[in-house]
PAROTOR-119227 format. One line per 10 residues: their letters; for each residue x, y, z of C-alpha. Coordinates in pm, 1 decimal, always signed. Example, Ala and Ser with C-alpha at 12.3 -4.5 7.8 and 13.67 -1.06 7.14 Angstrom:
BEGIN
as = +1230.0 -450.0 +780.0  +1367.0 -106.0 +714.0
//
This chain:
BEGIN
mrhllrmaah = -557.8 +343.6 +135.6  -707.6 +576.8 +436.2  -701.8 +266.8 +663.9  -322.7 +217.8 +562.1  -254.8 +600.9 +651.1  -482.6 +574.5 +981.9  -245.7 +259.0 +1061.0  +90.9 +468.3 +956.9  -36.9 +746.7 +1199.7  +30.5 +466.9 +1492.3
sprtnmharn = +420.2 +456.0 +1366.7  +570.4 +583.5 +1686.4  +453.4 +260.1 +1862.2  +382.0 +24.9 +1616.8  +725.6 +34.6 +1379.3  +458.9 +44.2 +1102.6  +558.3 +363.9 +861.5  +402.0 +365.6 +523.9  +725.6 +213.8 +382.7  +681.0 -132.4 +618.3
laivwapnll = +284.4 -84.8 +553.6  +416.7 -89.0 +164.0  +617.4 -372.2 +173.0  +364.1 -601.2 +352.0  +61.7 -466.3 +162.9  +197.0 -418.3 -151.8  +221.4 -775.4 -295.5  -157.0 -828.9 -227.7  -257.4 -468.2 -385.2  -82.4 -465.5 -701.6
rskdieatgf = -57.8 -874.6 -730.5  +168.7 -967.6 -1025.5  +63.2 -1266.1 -1259.5  +463.7 -1271.7 -1364.1  +561.7 -1323.2 -1003.5  +298.1 -1617.3 -935.4  +406.7 -1797.8 -1283.3  +759.5 -1786.1 -1153.3  +681.2 -1878.1 -806.8  +839.9 -1584.4 -631.0
ngtaafmevr = +1167.9 -1703.1 -724.7  +1519.2 -1498.0 -821.4  +1598.7 -1158.0 -868.4  +1312.1 -1106.6 -1103.0  +1060.6 -1138.1 -858.3  +1258.4 -945.8 -587.6  +1265.3 -666.0 -810.7  +903.7 -665.2 -888.3  +819.4 -716.5 -482.3  +1052.1 -407.6 -457.8
vqsivvefil = +910.0 -207.1 -736.5  +487.0 -297.7 -614.1  +610.2 -160.2 -257.4  +753.6 +180.5 -355.8  +433.3 +249.3 -592.8  +204.1 +143.3 -233.1  +464.3 +375.2 -12.0  +421.8 +648.5 -319.8  +36.1 +624.0 -333.2  +35.8 +618.0 +88.3
thveqlfgda = +234.9 +946.5 +115.8  -25.6 +1108.8 -143.1  -302.3 +970.0 -44.1  -500.0 +1358.2 -36.8  -347.9 +1443.6 -342.4  -425.1 +1116.9 -541.8  -766.6 +1070.4 -362.4  -874.5 +1414.7 -242.3  -1131.6 +1449.2 +90.5  -1431.4 +1272.3 -98.4
plrgtartgl = -1548.8 +985.2 +36.1  -1450.0 +603.8 -165.5  -1683.1 +520.9 -381.0  -1977.4 +324.8 -257.5  -1924.4 +395.1 +115.7  -2141.3 +648.9 +299.1  -1969.6 +944.4 +497.2  -1884.7 +803.7 +878.6  -1628.3 +1053.1 +961.4  -1358.0 +754.7 +1002.0
g = -1217.3 +847.5 +596.0
//
């Protein structure tokens, strides 16, 4: 999430702000067996992906509150976040 947040910091040049990153990454970060079972068809699948993107956008806009300043488990503190 911190990596995506760093990417969002470049949004003036890339137009990949938190919402766009969430739309792109949500289906991979929050995979849904329901969507896979339906073959990504129909309104229900669209709504499921929409909910996923809203959740990922929320997480991206609240990274510090959710994860604090501690390094992620299993990673060394390198100064890169």
